C-alpha positions, 0 to 999 in steps of 0.5 A: 851044700853040706857035701860041698863043704865037707869034701872041701874041708876034707881037701883042707886036711889033706893040704894041711898034712902036705904043708906040715910034712914039709916043715924044716927041722928046728936047729937044736939049742944048747942048755945055755941058750946060745948056739956055736956059730960055724964060721967062727965058733963063738958061742951066740945068742939064739933068737927062735924065728917064726917062718911061714911059707910065704913071701914075708919069711924070704928075708929071713931066709936071705938072713940065714944064707948069707950069714946076717944073723952072725954078722950082727951077732946072734943066730936064728933059730927058725920055727915052722907054721903054716899060717899067722893063726898057728903062730898066734896059738904057739905065741901063748906057749913061748914056741917063738920069739920074733916073727912076721905077720900081717892081720893075725897081728892083731891078735898077737898084740891085743890078745898075746901081749906081743909087740909090733916092732916094724913095718917091713913089707907091702902085704896088699898085692896079691890078696884077692877073692876069686870065683869061677867065671860062670858063678853069678858073682862074676857077672856083676861088676861095679854095683858100688860105683865107688869101687868100679873094679869090684864084683858081686852085689847082694843078689849074687853073694846071699849065702855064698860059701867063701873058703879062706884061712880066718884070722888073717889078711885074706879074711880082711879082704873078705870083711872088706869086700862085703862092707862095700856091698852093703853086707856082713859075714852073717850074708855068707857062709865062711869055711876056714882052710888054708889057702892050697886047700881054699885054691882046691876047693874053688878050683872043684867047685866046692866053694862060690869064692876062695879069698887068697894069699900068694902064690896061690892067688896068682895061680889061681888068676892064671887058671882063669878065676875072675878077681871079685875083690882085692885090698887094692881096689877095695883101697885098703893099706896093709903092712906084714910087720916085725912081731915080738913076744913079750918075753922077748921084748923085756929079755932080749931088746939088744938082740931085737935091735940087731935083728931089725938091722939084719932085717932091713939089710936083707930087704934093702938087698932083696929089692935091689935085685927083684929077679933074684928075689923072685927065683929065691921065692920060688925055691922057697915055695918049692922047699915048703910044698907049694906049687908056683911059677917064676912069673907068678913070683915075678908078679908077687915080688912086683906087687908086694914090694919089701920096705927099704930101710929109708922107705921105713922112716917115713912109715908110722908104725902100726897104723896098718895093725890098728886100721885091721883092729878098727874093722875087727872090732866093728865085725865082732872079730875082736872084743872092744875092750881089747882094742887099746892094747894095741896102741899100748903094743906098738914100739917104734923105739927099735927100729929107730934105733936099729936105722938111725932116725 
């Protein structure tokens, strides 16, 4: 077992190196904190925007490609991260000002004093735990009759090695899966890996289960892996949210309003042409070193839609991150005394002003 885990960890280290090597360069910032606009030559305030190699960063790419940042009076400077956990570590060092996070937003708000200012994408779709077809876990389905599409039970899962990116929404999927089967994390062995490394560990038999995020989850499904649980069949709603640093919230509120306007303008456009969005997503993955296919990207766009400007008006902001935080407190992943910080750091005034409701 130790040899299997070591092999998986080595695969993770190799994959992280590949991903980081594909990171786009950060734009140079002037001493005045402004950047010259190529279209108009005027100086615009810079907003440091964290991006990851996933669907939730596609609106940022759309904004840049279509000049929506300049249209709304600011300039985006992207800062690349491989995962939400890495983003949180950089948040403490003021390396970014605004980004899009799902489960990792819990720590952003509770520990680092950041703010959730908008729910911008459905993140339930494609969040899978998967196993090899011949694993004992795949031979048990519906052991909890309330969740008939969920695989596994205590006997098949006890002591299983589960590879995932800890502290992320994929980790939440593992927690909820175990909970529905009457188990906790103490009953299994969770090994931290980025999703591509976890995918490789699953395919090579170096773990029993991989909890994956798109596009690797769709690729694993296409390779014949069995979906043992998903946030959808576990009935756990989740959103990707716009998260901003405490400093940016204090010093750049007007720019954040304009950023939110631009973000939802991008969302509306991406939802209006899902075929073009799927192709753009495939290009984004390829640019950032992830393998996928157009069909997988079409599935992801379909199952993880962006929140449109109209839909946003009916969402209770922050409900998703509070659900996640409650589970984390229960599982010992968040100190209970930090939970009240979540409510304090949810602010719906920016999205309401941006969208006029």
